N, C-alpha and C positions, 0 to 999 in steps of 0.2 A: 494331180501333180503337173507342173508345167513341163512343156517340151524344152529340154535343156539346150538342144541344138538351136532352136529358134531363139531362145533367150540369149544365148551367146552371140548369135548373129546381131540381135538388136543391141546388145551391150557394146559390141565393137563399134557399131554404127554411131553410138552416142559418145564414145570415149576415144576411139582410134588408138587404143592401147591393145596390142596383140593378145588374143585369147586362144587357149588350147584346151580341148576336151579330151581327157584320157579315160579309158575303161580297161581295168586290169593292166594298167601301166602301158597300154597301147594307144597311140594317138588315133582318135576317131574323127576329129574335125579341128580345123584351125581357121581363125579369122584375123587378118585377111588371108586369102590364098597366097601361098609363098613357097619358095624352094626349101628343101630339107635343111640346107646349111644355115638357115636362120631360126630353126627350132631351138628351144631351150636346151643347152648342153646337159648331158645326162647327170653329171655330178650335182647340179643344182636341183634337178628333178628328184634325185635320190635323197637329198637333204629334206625336201618337202614331203616326200612320201614316207620317210622314216618316222616322222613325228606322229604321235597319237592325237594331237590336237586337231580340231575341226578346221581351224583357220591358222595359217602360218605364212611366213615369208622368209626369204633367204637373201643374203648379200652376195653379190658376185665380185670377182676379182677386178672388174672394171667399174666398180662403185655404183652399180644399178641394183634393182631389186626385182625378184619374182615373187608373186604371191600365189597361194593355193587355198581353194575351198573344197573340202571333201564333201561329197553328196551323201547324205544319210541313207542307210539301208541299201547301199550299193557299193560297188568297187570302182566307182567313177569319181573323177575330180576335175575341177576347173583350174587351170593355171593361167595367170595373167601377168604380162610384163614382157620385157623389162621396162621399168620406169626409172627416170633419172631426174635429179634436181636441176641440172643444166643441160643445154643442148650438147650433143656429143661433139667433141673436138676431133680433129684429124688424128692427133696423137692417141686419144682413147680408142678410136675406131681401128687404128692399126693394131693396138694391143688386143682388141676384141677379135680382129680378124685371125690372129694367131690362135686364140682360144677356140674359135669356131672352125678352125682349119680351112680358111678361105683362100682359094687360089688368087694370084695377082690379077688374073683376067676377070675375076668375078668381084673384085673389091668395090668397084663403082656401084654395082647393083646392090651389094651388101650394105654399103654406106647409105645409099638412098633409102633403103628399107628402115634403118634406124633413125635417119634424119626426120622421117615422117612421124615418128612417135612423139607426141606432145610431152613436155616436161611436167613433172608433178612431184611435190615434196612427199616425204615418207608419211607424215601425219595424215595428209589427205588420202594417200594410197591405202593406209590401214583402215580409215573410215569407209572407203569404198569396198574393201574386202568384207567388212562387217555388214554393209548394206547388201552386198551380193549374197552373203551367207543367209541373211534374214529372208531375202526374197526366195532363195532356193530351198533352204532347210526349215524355214519358219522357226528358227531358234534365235533368241536375242542374246548376243554376246557383247562383252565389253573389251576395251583395249587390253585389259589384263588377261583376257582369255586368248589373245593372239600371241602365238609363240614365234620368236626368232629361232628358226630350226637349228642354228649353230651356237646358241648361247653357251651351253655347257662346254662344248668343244673349244669355243673361243676363249673362255675363261681359263681353261687348262693350258691352252696354247700361250696365252699372255703370261701366265705364271712361269711357264717353262722358259720362254724367251727372256723374261726379266731376270730369272736366276742365272741363265747362261751369260747374259750381257753384263750383269753386275760382277760376276766372277771374272770375266775377261778384262773388264776395265780396272778392277782392283789389282789383278795379277800383273797387268801391263803398266800400272801407275798412271792411267788416264783419268783426267778430271773433266767433268762437264762444266765448263765455265760460262755457259750461255746465260745463266740466271743473272750474274753480276753485270754482264754486258747488256742484257735486256733492261735491267733496272736503270743503268746509266742512260741508255737511249731514250727510255720513257721519260726520264727526268729532263732531257734536252727538249723533247717535244712538248712536254707539259709546261715548260717555262719559255718556250719559243726561242731557244738558244741556238741560232743558226751557226754561229762560229764554233760552238762546242760540237754541233752535229757534224760539221765538216772535218774537224780533227778526229772525231770518233770513227768516222767512216773508214779511215785507213787502218785503225787498230782492230776494228770488228772483223776484218778478214781472217784473223787468226783464231776466231772463236770455233768451238767444237759443237757440231749439231748432230743430234741423233737421227737415225733413219726412220722416216714416218710414211714411206710409200714404196711401191714395188718398182718404181723406176725414177731416174733423176728428175725428169721434167715434172712428174706428179709430186715428187718430194718438194720441189721448189714452189709449186702452186699451193700445196698444203701449208708450207711455211708462210707463204704470202698471205693466205687467208687468216691464219692465226695472228700474223703481225699486224694486218690492217685492223683487226678487231681491237688489239691492244692500243694501237696508235689512236684510233678514234676515241677510245675511253680517256686516254691521256690528254688529248686535245680538248675534250669537253671539260675535263678537270682544270685545264689551263684557261678556259674561258670561251672556247668555240661553242656556238649554240648546237644543241643536239640535232636539230633538223639538218644543219650543214654537215655535221660530222657523219650522220647516218647516210645522207645522200651521197657523200663522197665515198663512203665505205661500199655502198651498193654498186656504184659506178665502177670503182676499181676492181671489185670482185668479179663483176661481169666481164670487164675488160681482160683480166688475166686468163680467164677460161678460153679466150680466143687465141691466145698466144701459143706458138708451136715450137719455141726453142728456149733453152734455159737463159741465154743471154738477154733475151727480151724481158723475161720475168724478173731477172735481177735488176735490169735497168728501170722497169716500172716500179719495183720495190724502193729503189733509191729515190725515185720521183715522189712516191707516196710519203716517205720520210720528210723530204724537203717541203712538200705541199702542206702537210699538217703543221710542221714546225713554223713555216712561214705565216700561215694563217693565224696561229696562236700569237706569233710575234707581232702581227698587225692588229691583234685584238687589244682593246683598251681596258679589259677587265683586270683590275689589280688583285693581287693574291689575297688581300684583306677584304675584298668586296663581300658584303652580306647578301642574303638571299633576295632582298628587295631590289638591290642594284642589279644583280644578275637577271632578275625577272625583267627589269626595264630593258636591258641590253638585248636579251633574247626576243622580247616582244617587238622591239624596233627592227631587228634584223629579219624577223620572220614576216614582217608586214610592210616591207619597202614598196610593195605594189599598191599600197593604200594611202589615202590622204590622212595619215595619223597626226594627231596633235598632242601637245604636252598635256593638255587637260584630259584627253582620252587615256593616255598612259598613266597619269596620276590616279585616275579612277580605277584602272586595271589593277594597280598594285596597292590601292587603299591609302594613298597619300593625298593631301591637298596639293594643288598646283604649285603654290609658292614654296611649300616645304620640300617637295620633290625637286624643284628647280635648284634650291639651295644645296640639297644633298648631292645632286649630280655635279654641280659646279665645284663643290668642295672636294669630292672624291675623285672626279675625273679631270677637273681643271678646265672644263669648257661647258657651254650651255647645252641643254638637252636638245634644243631645236637644231643646234649645229651638228650634233651627233646624228640626228635623223637625216639631215641633208647629206652628211658624210657617208652614211650607210647606203643611201640611194645612189650616190655617185660611184661608190665602190661597185655596186651591182651594175651600174651603167657601163663601167669599164669592161666587166666580163661580157655583157651583152654586145658591146661594140667589137670585142675581140673574137668572141666565139659564136656569134649568131649572125643571121642575115637580116635581122630586123632593121628597119630604117631608123634614122635619128628621130623622126617624128613618132614612130611607134614606141621607141624606147622612152621618149619623153612622156607620152601618154600613159604607158605602162607604169612608170614610176611616179605618176600623179604630179608632175610639175605643172604650174599654172599655164605655161606656154612653151613652145619649142625654143623661143629666144631666151626665156628664163633658164631653161635647162642648159643651153649652150653657154650662157654667161656664167652660171654656177660651176659648170664643169671647168671652164677656163680659169676662173678664180681659184679653184681648188688645185688644179694640176698644171696650170700655165700653158695649156694647149687646148685647141678646140676638139670637140668630139670627132669631127671628120678627119682631122690631122692625126689624132690618136689612132683611129681605126686603120689608116693607111700605114702608120708606123709599126703596127703589130701584124 
């Protein structure tokens, strides 16, 4: 049998996620060495110890997870965590400080401890729990054998809260009108309707939104994440390429987690709505476009940093060059070569505005034959030189 303490020591050295070894519910070792006020709170330990499963995990009030592996033929167990999908924000650490009963004078040390824990998604965490269990207990388990220690209690709690909320809203005559408002907003984004979006913004303030978090800031962040997911899907349906839609989604979701007040989250959400709607508005994909035409547009936009040709695109979508050129001209109203150049120049505008790359680097990156060719094409398209455009923004 392996030495559990040495194993836990090595395990922490390889993962940097805190590890605690308990025997008869008494802590016998922890990695790293730390103050008592960062030990797992007892309610979460109790959840893990109550289950009969060999491997389990539990969700905390601050949206992190602790996992537990019970060691066979003993009263010992390994507790690992907490892990979180995102770095801890100041707001979440303040909430955690209350739960851990941290004095104000100790908050900086407390925050530093949790900031050092690497992020990890739940799927990876569960796989790691299974690996640790196999190493320690020599028993092979699957994800179905891993129990969320609060599943049954959570189900009952959800049923109870739903019943109470439903009764309250019917009794008071309250109606949740968020679905109709959501549908209208999605339609504006999907069709690139900027004017409709501006009119909609004033009416949407009267919508009713349910409670989905334990405090107002987390409520708005959760709403933001749900909204960005819906907006990205609507934008893709409206013609925005999936790579752009997903990249924007990831950037915005990372950005919102850094914000520390509700007004900033609300402002960023309004920006997201405008950004997706504007990008769809500038997209040239008609509503009647077939799959081949959408493939052409997506291929061009995702390969602006390559020297792509009409012949190469035709081969990609399974058309001859002449037939594809006629199709694009008929359905979009301009030549495919002009669309390739337009997409490259649109990306050039972003690079000029939001990067430190030189004009020469941008020209080379977008595969223009020369810097002078790039500058002339840019001025022909926008009536201004790249350098002047950069200064203007």
